[in-house]
N, C-alpha and C positions, 0 to 999 in steps of 0.2 A: 266328234271325237273318233279317231281311228286307232285300232290296235293292230299291229302287224306281227304276225307269228312266223317264225322260221321253222320249217320242217325239212330235214334232210332226207332225200330219197334213199331207200335201202340200197339201191344200186350204187350210189355214190360212196356210201360207207363200205360196201363190199369191195369196190374197186380200190379204195384207199387201203384197206387191209391186205388185199392181195398184192398190190403194187409195193407197199412199204414192207410187208413181211419178207418179200423176195430180196429187197435191197437193204434191209436192216434199219431203215429210216422211219421216223415218226411221220404220219401223214400230215400235210399242211393244207388245211381247208380254209378258204375264204368265202364267206357267204356272198350271194348276189347283192348288188347295190342298186336300189331304185333310182333312176335318173330322169324318168318322165312319168309324172303322176297326173292322171286325169280324174278329177272329182266326179263321182256319179251324180247325175242330175236327180233332183227330188221329183218323183212322178207327180204330175199335176193333179190327177184324181186323188192321190193319197194326201197331198197338201190341202186340197179343197175339203177333204173329209176329216182333216185333223189327225190322220194316222201317222204313227211312228213305227219303226221296226229296225231289225238287225238282219244282216245277211253275212254268212261266212262263205267266202269263195276260195276254192282250192285250184291251183294252176301249176303248170310246168313252165319253167324258165329255160329256154333253149340255150345252146352254146353261143348263139348270136345275140342273146339278150331279149328276145321277144317272148311274149306269153302265148301258150298254147294250152289246149285241153282245159279251158276255163269252165268250171262247174260250180254250182251252188252245193255246198256240203251241209249247210244248216241255215234255216230261215225262221223268222218269227211267224211266218205263215199268214201274213196279212193278205196275200194275193192282191197287192195293190201296185205292182210294178217295181217293187224294190229289187227283186231278183234280176229282172231283165236289165235294169239300169246299172246294177252292180257288175254284171257280166260284161255288158257293153263297155263300161269304163275300163275294167281290168284288161280287156283284150287290147287296149291301146297303150298300156303301160310298157315302158322299156327299162331294161336293166343293163348294168355291167354284169356279165354272167359270173356265176360262182366259179371258183378255181380250186383245183386239187393239184397240189405240188406244182403250181404255176401254170397249169393248163386249164382252159375253160371246160367246164362240165355242165351237163344238164342238172337242174335241181327242181325240187318241188317246194312250193310255198303256199301259204294261205293268209288271208287277211279278213278281219272282221270289219264290216262297214256298218256304221250306225247312222240311221236316218232319224234325226230329231228336229222338231220344229222349234224355232226361236219363240220365246214367250214375250 
């Protein structure tokens, strides 16, 4: 199970307010759309030990749709390779970038990756 959370960067919101307050228009924001999703691999040692866990990863989506600054923001702390696997996968994701008033803008996003063994 994957939960995907959208978080707007403060810079994007500020730009929208400045741009639109000058023109009298309401800001039109379109969130980034994930177009290439790589599933994180289940770490072998964790699988063999029967470990499960969760990792929240925070990252920047550039105006070209690639991910940068991929970091673990929260983890179940198993120290079983979940964090590394999550970061490696998210670095390969690709997006149609977010748009503000029709122009591509950088945005910040996060996702919760759940590692659960099938029973």
